[in-house]
C-alpha positions in Angstrom: 0.0 0.0 0.0 2.7 2.5 1.0 4.8 1.3 -1.9 2.0 2.2 -4.3 1.7 5.6 -2.6 5.5 6.3 -2.7 5.8 5.2 -6.3 2.8 7.4 -7.3 4.4 10.3 -5.6 7.8 9.7 -7.3 6.1 9.7 -10.7 4.5 13.1 -10.2 7.0 15.0 -12.5 7.2 12.3 -15.1 3.7 11.0 -15.6 0.9 12.6 -13.6 -1.7 10.2 -15.0 0.2 7.2 -13.7 1.1 9.0 -10.5 -2.6 9.6 -9.7 -3.5 6.0 -10.6 -1.0 4.6 -8.1 -2.0 7.1 -5.4 -5.7 6.2 -5.9 -4.8 2.5 -5.7 -2.9 3.1 -2.5 -5.8 4.9 -0.9 -8.4 2.3 -2.0 -6.3 -0.6 -0.7 -5.4 1.4 2.4 -9.0 2.0 3.3 -9.6 -1.8 3.2 -6.4 -3.0 4.9 -5.3 -0.2 7.2 -6.9 2.3 9.6 -7.7 5.4 7.6 -5.5 7.4 10.0 -2.5 5.4 8.8 -2.9 7.0 5.3 -1.7 10.4 6.4 1.4 10.5 4.3 -0.5 9.2 1.2 -3.2 11.9 1.8 -0.6 14.6 2.1 1.3 13.4 -1.0 -1.9 13.1 -3.0 -2.7 16.7 -2.0 0.6 17.7 -3.6 -0.4 16.0 -6.8 -3.7 17.8 -6.8 -1.9 21.1 -6.1 0.4 20.5 -9.0 -2.6 20.0 -11.2 -4.0 23.3 -9.8 -7.0 21.3 -8.5 -6.8 23.4 -5.3 -10.1 22.3 -3.8 -9.1 18.7 -4.0 -5.6 19.5 -2.7 -7.2 21.2 0.3 -9.5 18.2 0.8 -6.6 15.8 1.1 -4.4 18.2 3.2 -7.3 18.7 5.6 -8.0 15.0 5.8 -4.4 14.3 6.7 -4.5 17.2 9.2 -7.6 15.8 10.9 -5.9 12.4 11.6 -2.7 14.1 12.7 -4.7 16.1 15.2 -6.5 13.0 16.4 -3.2 11.4 17.1 -1.9 14.6 18.6 1.2 14.4 16.3 2.6 17.9 16.8 5.6 17.1 14.7 3.6 16.2 11.6 0.8 18.7 12.1 2.8 21.8 10.8 3.5 20.0 7.5 -0.3 19.9 6.8 -0.9 23.4 8.2 1.8 24.8 5.9 0.4 23.0 2.8 -3.0 24.3 3.5 -1.6 27.8 4.0 0.2 27.7 0.6 -3.0 26.7 -1.2 -4.8 29.5 0.6 -2.2 31.9 -0.7 -2.8 30.5 -4.2 -6.5 31.2 -3.7 -5.6 34.8 -2.5 -7.1 34.0 0.9 -4.4 35.7 2.8 -5.9 36.1 6.3 -6.7 32.4 6.4 -3.2 31.5 5.0 -1.5 33.7 7.7 -3.5 31.9 10.5 -2.3 28.5 9.3 1.3 29.7 8.9 1.2 31.1 12.5 -0.1 27.8 13.9 2.6 25.8 12.1 5.3 28.2 13.1 4.2 28.1 16.8 4.4 24.3 16.9 7.8 24.3 15.2 9.1 26.8 17.7 7.6 24.8 20.6 9.4 21.7 19.5 12.6 23.6 18.6 12.4 22.1 15.1 15.3 24.1 13.5 14.8 22.8 10.0 11.0 23.3 10.3 11.5 26.9 11.5 13.7 27.5 8.5 11.0 26.2 6.2 8.3 28.3 7.9 10.4 31.5 7.6 10.6 30.7 3.9 6.8 30.2 3.8 6.4 33.6 5.5 8.6 35.1 2.7 6.3 33.6 0.1 3.3 34.9 1.9 4.6 38.5 2.0 5.8 38.3 -1.6 2.3 37.2 -2.6 0.7 40.1 -0.7 3.1 42.5 -2.4 4.9 43.4 0.8 8.4 42.9 -0.8 10.3 44.5 2.1 8.8 42.0 4.6 9.3 39.2 2.1 13.0 40.1 1.7 13.4 40.2 5.5 11.8 36.7 5.9 13.7 35.2 3.0 17.0 36.5 4.6 16.0 35.0 8.0 15.1 31.7 6.2 18.4 31.9 4.4 20.4 32.2 7.6 18.5 29.4 9.2 18.8 27.1 6.2 22.6 27.7 5.9 23.0 27.2 9.7 21.5 23.7 9.3 23.0 22.8 6.0 19.6 22.6 4.2 20.9 23.1 0.7 17.7 22.9 -1.3 16.0 25.5 0.9 19.2 27.7 0.8 19.1 27.5 -3.0 15.4 28.5 -3.2 15.9 31.4 -0.7 18.7 32.8 -2.9 16.6 32.3 -6.1 13.6 34.2 -4.7 15.8 36.9 -3.1 17.3 37.4 -6.5 13.9 38.0 -8.0 12.8 40.3 -5.2 16.0 42.4 -5.3 15.6 42.7 -9.1 12.0 43.9 -8.8 13.2 46.5 -6.3 15.9 47.6 -8.7 18.7 46.5 -6.4 20.6 44.9 -9.2 23.9 44.3 -7.2 22.1 42.2 -4.6 20.0 40.5 -7.2 23.2 39.4 -9.1 24.9 38.3 -5.9 21.8 36.3 -4.8 21.5 34.7 -8.3 25.2 33.7 -8.3 24.7 32.1 -4.9 21.6 30.3 -6.1 23.5 28.8 -9.0 26.4 27.8 -6.7 24.0 25.9 -4.4 22.1 24.5 -7.3 25.3 23.1 -8.8 26.4 21.6 -5.4 
């Protein structure tokens, strides 16, 4: 069951039709052979597929379903993942007040558990939030905080993304020197 789900998730960038078929198979089998609460990861990952297809209502459905079971299990380590996924969909839907509430709840849990990597991710999500609301100065501040945190914990993919978005933000603010510096750092981390 979990193998079908993982395989479907891995196919998402190569063949979305097959990815969805394997995820559906995992969910159907899981409902028969597992407790539904054990399907959290599959629900989260299927939500990602739906989000990639811009089927945002379905993405929210699966993220919220995973969140429900995580809350039932009081899994405060896993809950922020779903909260952030829901927040990012709310941003895509331009529902900014709702998105901010989800981000704040996720961030509070990550701080509570001193989850350094999770905090770095949440700082990045706040950057995306403020970029989406047009508050570029706040976005730059949060991406720089996320950058410092991601570098401190050797989170290369997040470091690369932070540099990439900072480059775009600096360019849009006509700060071409910082834009170029950030872009070069983005390329350096991408190549590593």
